[in-house]
C-alpha angles and dihedrals in degrees: 000000000000116000125214120209109229130182115236088231091058099059094113094070134148094272095050091047092045093050089047093052092046092050091048091055093043092050090048087058103047100028088060085063092046092058096040099042100075091053091043091054090046091054089048088053096242119149130236091260090065093053092047092049094046093049092043094051091046091051091049092051090050090048098053091042090057095061093045093048091051091050093048092047093050092045097047101027094231121120112145095064092051091050090051091051089048093054091044093058093059097073090043089059091047091058092052092050090049089055095046121123094177143002100292096069091040090054092045094048095045091047093052091048092049092045086059091047091052092047095055104033105079093037093050091048091050090051090053093047092052092047095063139044122265090248093061103041094108095054093041091054090041089055091046094049090045092053089043090054094049085070088046088057099044094044097056091041089054090046095049094045094046091045090055092048094046092050089064098040105035132055112272130252116058099340097093090050093049091051092054093047092049096051092047088071091077098070088044090061091045089054090061092050093048094052092046093052104037112029122087113195113217101235121250128194116248116247106203092173092060114126118203103214097036089051091051092050089051095057113118118274095236089055091050090053088049090052089050092054092046088050094053090050090047092057086070099032099100124189112273089230082082089053088054090048089049091055091045091051094047094048100038097085091059102030107026125244100282095045092044090050090052093050091046089051091052090050088055089050087053089052090052093047089055089050092051093049097048102035097086096039088049090054093049092047092049091049087057105039102024134283099240097052091052090047090054090053089051091052090054089054089053091057089048091053092056093043093052091048090053091050091050091056093042093054094036091231112175096191123142093197091054091048089048088055091051092049089048092057089045090055091052095051095044091050091053094043097049096043098045109032090074093045093050088050092052090053093055104046139053119260093246091061097038098107093046090047089053088051091052091049091050092047092053092047095048098041092052091046088057087060097040098047094043092044095049090047093047095046089045091055099037100039118358141307089241092064093043094056093040091058089048091052092050093051093047090050091053090048090053091053089049090055088054088057090052088055092049092051 
């Protein structure tokens, strides 16, 4: 793999900015669906178990795609084209969800979108890593995740506002939701164009002799322990679509389903605003004090998010300020997790296996989210939401302790 010498002062370059803009537009597209989907399923009369299963399967597809995309990119030496295809699949999935009359099209659309997400993720992150110096990785990823989350703020805001307008101007039922989903395709198309025009991929040499499984076995032992800890945490790290559904469920008796869905969507926007604000400072802090210690603190906040959600259901507390506090903590831990998991990975592996290592990390995250999201949704439906979120909190707490052991070793 060819290396490019980059000055620490030059980390905010065209590629980093271009990737940030692309991610902002891409997140605008699919995060609009994230905030609309729980209410859409509620109007369709589908239970929490369906949402958990759909999100879990989509996460698993994205996960397994990540490791294959990393392997193909390393083997052939091409990354930008695969990233463009990945971003292009997101609006295709949005269209299918907008047309859905039941869970099969919703599952198909979400799976296609997340297949695209898995295809592009590791390759995009590797492009960012190679565009900056090792001393500025934390702030580069913090900037990228912050820009990414600006789209995740604007998209849900757009969705909630348009949903409220459409409710008064369109016939009821699913029509307002379908309108929002259809219009969210536009920023998805713009994301493809932005990446094509702005991002320069640092060239890598193809490695036609690369073998997938032998390369995975050769990854460093500390990195494998790190993947194990991330995996344990991931078994509890449910999709935050379920957090939106939790807020919708808690608030529906007092506000009604549509109004509760709007408030829950705004709470998710609040979570994303928190993520935007703290992503860059988190990266700077981690560059100074260490990436892994800050990541461990973020994991502890993840367990706290699930525990507080369980307590809210247990005590039947219909409080918007309390829910805002839960979404605030969720924004903190997601900002830390998304900014620092890639940087910790880059510290543990060799440059020639970086993309594949990102694929392995993504596969672990997504495969465990399949279990966590489906399990929380199933336990919610079969027993109670309190138990579902309590189990999630316990698993995330164990994962946090396992990350401590990685640090000790």
